[in-house]
C-alpha positions in Angstrom: 14.2 -33.2 10.7 17.9 -32.5 10.6 18.6 -36.2 10.2 16.5 -36.3 7.1 18.2 -33.3 5.6 21.6 -34.8 6.3 20.6 -38.1 4.6 19.3 -36.2 1.6 22.6 -34.2 1.5 24.6 -37.5 1.5 22.5 -38.8 -1.4 23.1 -35.7 -3.5 26.8 -35.8 -2.8 27.0 -39.4 -3.9 25.2 -38.5 -7.1 27.6 -35.7 -7.8 30.6 -38.0 -7.2 29.2 -40.5 -9.6 28.5 -37.8 -12.3 32.1 -36.5 -11.9 33.6 -40.0 -12.2 31.6 -40.7 -15.4 32.7 -37.3 -16.8 36.4 -38.1 -16.1 36.1 -41.5 -17.7 34.3 -40.0 -20.8 37.0 -37.4 -21.0 39.8 -40.0 -21.0 38.1 -41.9 -23.8 37.8 -38.7 -25.8 41.5 -38.1 -25.4 42.3 -41.6 -26.8 40.1 -41.3 -29.8 40.5 -37.6 -30.4 42.3 -38.1 -33.7 39.2 -39.8 -35.1 35.8 -38.2 -35.8 33.9 -40.4 -33.4 34.4 -38.0 -30.4 32.4 -35.3 -32.1 29.2 -37.5 -31.6 29.9 -37.5 -27.8 29.6 -33.7 -27.4 25.7 -33.8 -26.7 26.4 -36.4 -24.0 29.0 -34.1 -22.4 26.7 -31.1 -22.4 23.9 -33.3 -20.8 26.3 -34.4 -18.1 27.4 -30.8 -17.4 23.8 -29.6 -17.0 23.0 -32.5 -14.7 26.0 -31.7 -12.6 25.0 -28.0 -12.3 21.5 -29.1 -11.3 22.8 -31.4 -8.6 25.1 -28.7 -7.2 22.2 -26.3 -7.0 20.0 -28.9 -5.1 22.9 -29.6 -2.7 23.3 -25.9 -2.0 19.5 -25.6 -1.3 19.7 -28.5 1.2 22.7 -26.9 2.9 20.9 -23.6 3.3 18.0 -25.4 5.0 20.2 -27.2 7.6 20.7 -25.3 10.8 22.6 -26.8 13.7 22.0 -24.0 16.2 19.5 -24.4 19.0 17.1 -21.5 19.7 17.2 -19.9 23.1 14.4 -20.3 25.6 12.3 -17.1 25.6 11.9 -17.2 29.4 15.7 -16.8 29.8 16.1 -13.8 27.4 14.9 -11.3 30.1 17.5 -12.7 32.5 20.2 -12.3 29.9 19.4 -8.7 29.1 18.7 -7.7 32.8 19.9 -4.3 33.8 23.0 -3.7 35.8 24.7 -5.9 38.4 22.9 -7.5 41.3 24.6 -7.8 44.6 23.2 -9.9 47.4 23.2 -8.3 50.8 24.4 -11.5 52.4 27.2 -12.1 49.9 30.0 -10.1 48.4 29.9 -11.9 45.1 28.9 -9.9 42.0 26.8 -11.2 39.1 27.8 -10.1 35.6 25.0 -10.0 33.0 25.6 -11.5 29.5 25.8 -8.1 27.7 27.4 -6.1 30.5 30.3 -3.8 29.7 32.1 -5.0 32.8 34.2 -8.2 32.6 34.9 -10.6 35.4 38.4 -10.5 36.8 40.7 -13.1 35.3 41.7 -16.0 37.5 45.4 -16.0 38.7 47.6 -18.3 36.6 48.9 -21.1 38.7 52.5 -21.9 37.8 53.6 -25.5 37.5 56.9 -27.2 37.0 57.7 -27.4 33.3 59.0 -30.5 31.8 62.3 -30.7 29.9 60.6 -30.9 26.5 58.5 -27.8 27.3 61.6 -25.8 28.4 63.5 -26.7 25.2 60.4 -25.7 23.1 60.1 -22.3 24.9 63.9 -21.7 24.5 63.6 -22.5 20.8 60.6 -20.2 20.3 62.5 -17.4 22.1 65.4 -17.5 19.7 65.4 -14.9 17.0 65.8 -16.0 13.5 69.3 -15.3 12.1 69.7 -12.7 9.4 70.3 -14.4 6.1 73.1 -13.0 4.1 72.5 -12.5 0.4 75.5 -12.9 -1.8 75.9 -10.2 -4.4 77.6 -10.3 -7.7 81.2 -9.2 -7.6 82.2 -6.3 -9.8 85.0 -6.8 -12.3 88.4 -6.3 -10.8 90.7 -3.5 -11.9 92.9 -6.1 -13.6 90.0 -7.1 -15.9 89.0 -3.5 -16.5 92.6 -2.7 -17.5 92.7 -5.7 -19.9 89.3 -4.8 -21.5 90.4 -1.2 -21.9 93.4 -2.2 -24.0 92.3 -5.3 -25.9 88.5 -5.2 -26.2 88.5 -3.9 -29.8 91.0 -6.6 -30.9 89.0 -9.3 -29.1 85.8 -8.1 -30.8 87.3 -8.3 -34.3 88.7 -11.8 -33.7 85.3 -13.0 -32.5 83.5 -11.5 -35.4 85.9 -13.4 -37.8 84.8 -16.7 -36.2 87.9 -17.3 -34.0 87.8 -18.7 -30.5 84.5 -20.3 -31.2 85.2 -23.4 -29.1 86.5 -21.4 -26.2 83.4 -19.1 -26.4 81.1 -22.2 -26.1 83.1 -23.6 -23.2 83.0 -20.1 -21.5 79.2 -20.0 -21.7 78.8 -23.6 -20.4 81.3 -23.2 -17.5 79.1 -20.4 -15.9 82.2 -18.1 -15.6 81.4 -14.5 -14.9 82.9 -13.3 -18.2 81.6 -12.4 -21.6 83.8 -13.8 -24.4 85.3 -10.4 -25.4 86.4 -9.6 -21.8 87.9 -13.0 -21.3 89.9 -12.9 -24.5 91.1 -9.4 -23.5 92.3 -10.9 -20.2 94.2 -13.7 -22.1 96.0 -11.1 -24.3 96.8 -8.9 -21.4 98.1 -11.8 -19.2 100.2 -13.1 -22.2 101.7 -9.6 -22.6 102.7 -9.5 -18.9 104.2 -13.0 -19.2 106.4 -11.8 -22.1 107.9 -9.0 -19.9 108.3 -11.4 -17.0 110.0 -14.0 -19.1 112.4 -11.4 -20.6 113.3 -10.2 -17.2 113.9 -13.8 -16.0 116.0 -14.5 -19.1 118.2 -11.5 -18.6 118.6 -12.5 -14.9 119.8 -16.0 -15.9 122.3 -14.6 -18.3 124.4 -13.2 -15.5 123.4 -15.3 -12.4 123.0 -19.0 -11.5 120.5 -20.5 -9.0 121.9 -23.0 -6.6 120.3 -25.3 -3.9 123.1 -24.3 -1.5 123.8 -21.0 0.2 124.2 -18.5 -1.3 121.3 -19.3 -3.6 122.1 -16.7 -6.2 125.7 -16.7 -7.6 127.4 -15.1 -10.6 127.5 -17.3 -13.7 131.0 -18.6 -14.7 130.0 -19.6 -18.3 130.4 -17.4 -21.3 127.6 -15.1 -22.6 127.0 -17.1 -25.7 126.6 -20.3 -23.8 124.1 -18.7 -21.4 122.0 -17.4 -24.3 121.9 -20.8 -26.1 120.9 -22.5 -22.8 118.0 -20.1 -21.9 116.9 -18.7 -25.3 113.6 -20.7 -25.2 112.4 -19.1 -21.9 111.0 -15.9 -23.6 109.2 -18.1 -26.1 107.8 -21.0 -23.9 106.5 -18.9 -21.0 104.1 -16.7 -23.0 103.1 -19.7 -25.1 102.3 -21.8 -22.1 100.4 -18.9 -20.5 98.3 -18.4 -23.6 97.5 -22.1 -23.9 96.6 -22.5 -20.2 94.3 -19.6 -20.2 92.7 -20.8 -23.5 91.9 -24.3 -22.2 90.9 -23.1 -18.7 87.2 -22.6 -19.6 87.0 -26.2 -20.9 88.6 -27.5 -17.7 86.1 -25.4 -15.7 83.2 -26.8 -17.8 84.3 -30.3 -17.1 84.6 -29.6 -13.4 81.1 -28.0 -13.2 79.7 -30.9 -15.3 81.2 -33.5 -12.9 79.7 -31.7 -9.9 76.3 -31.6 -11.6 76.5 -35.3 -12.4 77.1 -36.1 -8.7 73.9 -34.3 -7.8 71.8 -35.6 -10.7 70.5 -38.9 -9.0 69.2 -37.1 -5.9 67.7 -34.2 -7.8 65.8 -36.7 -10.1 64.5 -38.6 -7.1 63.3 -35.3 -5.6 61.6 -34.2 -8.9 60.0 -37.6 -9.1 58.4 -37.2 -5.7 56.9 -33.8 -6.5 56.1 -34.1 -10.2 52.8 -35.9 -9.6 51.4 -33.0 -7.6 52.4 -30.2 -10.0 50.0 -29.1 -12.6 52.6 -26.7 -14.0 55.9 -28.6 -14.5 57.9 -25.4 -14.3 57.0 -25.2 -10.6 59.3 -28.3 -10.0 62.3 -26.2 -10.9 61.3 -23.4 -8.6 60.9 -25.8 -5.7 64.3 -27.3 -6.3 65.8 -23.9 -6.4 64.2 -22.8 -3.1 65.4 -25.9 -1.3 69.1 -24.8 -1.7 70.3 -28.4 -1.4 71.8 -28.6 -4.9 74.0 -25.6 -5.4 75.4 -26.6 -8.8 72.1 -27.6 -10.4 70.4 -24.6 -8.9 72.3 -22.3 -11.3 71.1 -24.4 -14.3 67.5 -24.4 -13.1 67.7 -20.7 -12.6 68.4 -20.3 -16.3 65.2 -22.1 -17.2 63.1 -19.9 -14.8 64.7 -16.8 -16.3 64.0 -17.9 -19.8 60.4 -18.5 -18.9 59.7 -15.4 -16.9 62.1 -12.9 -18.4 62.4 -13.9 -22.1 58.8 -15.3 -22.4 59.7 -18.8 -23.7 57.5 -21.7 -23.0 58.8 -24.6 -20.8 59.7 -26.9 -23.8 61.6 -24.2 -25.6 63.4 -23.2 -22.4 64.4 -26.8 -21.7 65.8 -27.2 -25.2 67.8 -23.9 -25.1 69.2 -24.9 -21.7 70.2 -28.4 -22.9 72.2 -26.8 -25.7 74.2 -24.6 -23.2 74.4 -27.2 -20.4 77.9 -28.2 -19.0 76.6 -31.7 -18.1 75.6 -34.2 -20.8 73.4 -36.1 -18.3 71.5 -33.0 -17.4 71.1 -32.1 -21.1 69.7 -35.6 -21.7 67.3 -35.0 -18.8 66.2 -31.7 -20.3 65.5 -33.3 -23.6 63.6 -36.2 -22.0 61.4 -33.8 -20.0 60.6 -31.7 -23.1 59.8 -34.9 -25.1 57.6 -36.2 -22.3 55.7 -32.9 -22.0 55.2 -32.6 -25.8 53.9 -36.2 -26.1 51.7 -36.0 -23.0 53.5 -38.7 -21.1 53.7 -39.3 -17.4 56.5 -37.1 -15.9 56.5 -39.0 -12.5 57.1 -42.3 -14.3 59.8 -40.7 -16.4 61.6 -39.3 -13.4 61.4 -42.6 -11.6 63.0 -44.5 -14.4 65.6 -41.9 -15.0 66.5 -41.8 -11.2 67.1 -45.6 -11.2 69.5 -45.3 -14.1 71.4 -42.3 -12.6 71.6 -43.9 -9.2 73.0 -47.1 -10.7 75.7 -45.1 -12.6 76.4 -43.2 -9.4 77.1 -46.4 -7.5 79.3 -47.7 -10.3 81.4 -44.5 -10.2 81.8 -44.8 -6.4 83.0 -48.4 -6.8 85.4 -47.4 -9.5 86.8 -44.6 -7.4 87.3 -46.9 -4.5 89.2 -49.4 -6.6 91.4 -46.7 -8.1 92.1 -45.3 -4.7 93.4 -48.7 -3.5 95.7 -49.0 -6.5 96.9 -45.5 -6.0 97.7 -46.2 -2.3 100.0 -49.0 -3.3 101.8 -46.7 -5.7 102.1 -44.1 -3.1 103.6 -46.5 -0.6 106.2 -47.6 -3.1 107.1 -44.2 -4.4 106.9 -41.9 -1.4 108.2 -44.3 1.3 110.6 -46.6 -0.5 111.6 -44.2 -3.3 113.3 -41.5 -1.1 115.3 -44.1 0.8 116.6 -45.7 -2.4 117.4 -42.2 -3.8 119.3 -41.2 -0.7 121.3 -44.4 -0.7 122.1 -44.0 -4.4 123.3 -40.4 -3.9 125.5 -41.3 -0.9 127.1 -44.2 -2.8 127.8 -41.8 -5.7 129.4 -39.3 -3.4 131.6 -41.9 -1.6 132.7 -43.6 -4.8 133.2 -40.3 -6.7 131.1 -41.5 -9.6 128.8 -39.0 -11.3 127.5 -36.0 -9.4 129.0 -35.4 -6.0 126.7 -33.6 -3.6 127.1 -32.6 0.1 125.0 -34.1 2.8 122.8 -31.0 3.1 122.2 -31.1 -0.6 121.2 -34.7 -0.5 118.8 -34.1 2.4 117.3 -31.0 0.6 116.8 -33.0 -2.6 115.1 -35.8 -0.7 112.8 -33.5 1.3 111.8 -31.6 -1.9 111.2 -34.9 -3.7 108.9 -36.2 -1.0 107.1 -32.9 -0.8 106.5 -32.7 -4.6 105.3 -36.3 -4.6 102.8 -35.7 -1.8 101.6 -32.6 -3.6 101.1 -34.5 -6.8 99.2 -37.3 -5.1 97.0 -34.8 -3.2 96.1 -33.0 -6.4 95.4 -36.3 -8.2 93.1 -37.4 -5.4 91.3 -34.1 -5.3 90.7 -34.2 -9.1 89.5 -37.8 -9.1 87.4 -37.5 -5.9 83.7 -37.4 -6.6 81.6 -34.8 -4.9 79.9 -35.7 -1.7 
């Protein structure tokens, strides 16, 4: 009887599968010809298939309710199961426990055995407590920033309202710096003001004193006052100007740095998104999964902006992607955002899009690595010639000038100090250059 019911259940399930397959094929055909009026004639067929599927599901549930895999108890054994109390044999000390008795038999002693190495390691790992995860909090503005905002905020606001500092404002947004434009411009003005006072103090100091590489380092100036003014008059002008220019272009430098870090993570993020996009009905879940992995710290900030625009500002995914592409520090990531939004709007295959994009990005990543290796080899040859051979030639030149009395005559300690400082500055320059050119790991 049970075998017949199971066979009938199999037949009903096969019919349901066939009906669902036909329904999916019909739906795909409707999507292709939806722009035409032909699909309106197929609606009666769709309703018929739905009614048929509901009927099959009801018949399947009826068959399932009739199937019972439990075996009934023998009536002759029910009295023994519900017998009263415990029975003790006079010739034996063993106690019989009935099926529904409130007493439970004593548990058997656990026999210890020698644990294997793998079992010991597993038990040790299970015994470890999970470490407490530290959550980083946003840092509050420093007192320096508060002082700058207090004195220059109104001026910064007026200049921004007039349309000034527009390029710097855009770079500031794209660089993910923890500043609003008004506050950062206030910091620029305040720092420039401090540099004016510092340059004036240094200028006055140089009017009366000279700096020497020999001891004593600070000595009185022997030149006239007018000569000293004409020599150092540009210091109070150049120092504030350079301070203002450096702080103005710093957001653009930070944006380029963040963009380069994002570009290094792009191939691997795209591969990751390609592997999970096929299983996601809601494409926005991809960005949440990437954020939760924590493997891409630079792209994590950009993806968090998309999630915030969806959940906090109420934008749909396509609008959030286009807004983020406009404020993105990386051109490659902006192109990826635009590609995703276009693919979603046109109903394309996201998995295939990510696969093709990952191939392109991975190829560019390999080319950049090869280019960096070639430039490093060239730079190593320059380093050997400048840092190793250069100081030796410079030292010999200075010694010859000292012995012959031509040009500048320096003592032996001065020549050694100049050589050491030259080598140190050259090494610092090369290290900075390698740090800037080195791609992220």
